[in-house]
C-alpha positions in Angstrom: 0.0 0.0 0.0 2.9 2.3 0.6 3.6 2.5 -3.2 1.4 5.4 -4.5 0.5 3.8 -7.8 -2.6 2.3 -9.4 -1.8 -0.9 -7.5 -1.8 0.6 -4.0 -5.4 -0.8 -3.6 -4.4 -4.4 -4.3 -3.7 -5.5 -0.7 -7.1 -4.3 0.6 -8.9 -5.6 -2.5 -7.3 -9.0 -1.8 -8.3 -8.7 1.9 -12.0 -8.0 1.0 -12.0 -11.0 -1.4 -10.6 -13.3 1.3 -13.1 -11.8 3.8 -15.9 -12.9 1.5 -14.4 -16.3 0.7 -13.5 -17.3 4.3 -16.3 -16.3 6.7 -15.2 -18.7 9.4 -11.8 -17.0 9.4 -13.0 -13.4 9.8 -12.3 -13.0 13.5 -8.7 -14.3 13.0 -8.2 -12.0 10.0 -8.8 -8.9 12.1 -7.6 -10.0 15.5 -4.2 -8.2 15.3 -3.8 -4.5 14.7 -2.0 -3.6 11.5 1.5 -2.1 11.8 3.3 0.5 9.8 4.4 4.1 9.8 1.9 5.5 7.3 -1.0 6.9 9.4 -3.2 7.3 6.2 -2.7 3.6 5.4 -3.7 2.6 8.9 -6.8 4.7 8.7 -7.7 3.1 5.3 -7.3 -0.4 6.7 -9.3 0.5 9.9 -12.1 2.0 7.8 -12.3 -1.1 5.5 -12.3 -3.5 8.5 -14.9 -1.3 10.3 -17.2 -1.3 7.2 -16.9 -5.1 6.8 -17.7 -5.9 10.4 -21.5 -6.2 10.0 -21.7 -9.7 11.6 -18.4 -9.8 13.5 -17.5 -7.6 16.5 -15.4 -4.6 15.5 -11.9 -5.1 17.0 -10.9 -2.3 19.5 -7.8 -1.4 17.4 -10.0 -0.1 14.6 -11.1 2.9 16.7 -7.4 4.0 17.2 -7.1 5.1 13.6 -8.9 8.3 12.6 -7.6 10.8 10.1 -7.5 14.5 10.9 -8.3 15.3 7.2 -10.6 13.6 4.7 -9.0 10.9 2.6 -10.6 10.1 -0.7 -10.0 6.6 -1.8 -11.3 4.9 -5.0 -12.6 5.9 -8.3 -14.4 9.1 -7.1 -11.3 10.8 -5.8 -12.4 14.4 -6.6 -12.9 16.0 -3.2 -15.3 18.7 -4.2 -18.6 19.3 -5.9 -21.4 16.9 -6.6 -19.3 13.8 -7.1 -17.7 14.3 -3.7 -21.1 15.0 -2.1 -22.5 11.8 -3.6 -19.4 9.8 -2.5 -19.8 11.0 1.1 -23.6 10.5 1.1 -23.4 6.9 -0.2 -20.3 5.8 1.7 -20.5 3.1 4.5 -21.2 4.6 7.9 -17.7 3.6 9.1 -16.1 6.1 6.6 -17.3 9.1 8.6 -15.6 7.9 11.8 -12.3 7.4 10.1 -12.7 10.2 7.6 -11.7 7.7 4.8 -14.2 7.8 2.0 -14.7 4.9 -0.5 -17.4 3.4 -2.6 -19.8 1.0 -0.8 -19.3 -1.6 -3.5 -15.6 -1.8 -2.6 -16.5 -3.7 0.6 -19.4 -5.5 -1.0 -22.2 -3.3 0.3 -24.8 -2.5 -2.3 -25.0 1.2 -3.1 -27.9 3.1 -1.3 -27.9 5.6 -4.1 -28.3 3.0 -6.8 -30.8 1.1 -4.8 -33.0 4.2 -4.5 -32.6 5.1 -8.1 -33.4 1.7 -9.4 -36.1 0.8 -6.9 -34.3 -2.3 -5.7 -34.9 -3.1 -2.1 -32.7 -5.3 0.0 -33.9 -6.3 3.4 -31.9 -7.9 6.2 -34.1 -11.0 5.8 -33.0 -11.3 2.2 -29.3 -11.0 3.1 -29.3 -13.2 6.2 
């Protein structure tokens, strides 16, 4: 993640895929806090883990990583105007705590905006 290139997202994309593929291993995957010197990366990791923890308790270390400034992450990286407002409005709730903003689909959560626009309704009974 420390390399600021198009591939900087690969480690967390892989983590999200493994999260989906190995539900019985989720607690073990997030048991230990990440290490590193880049505070922004630690905030990104914490925000993704926080957003994924819908059926697993959020580990305490997640709450130690909050950015002092907004961090845009993903395809909608423009931090102003309508696109930014939509990104923030449609982001997972965990993003606000960490001030790391990413698309809901990144962590496998259907977009609220798209759901409203298309009329698709997903209930917890359908997901469970």
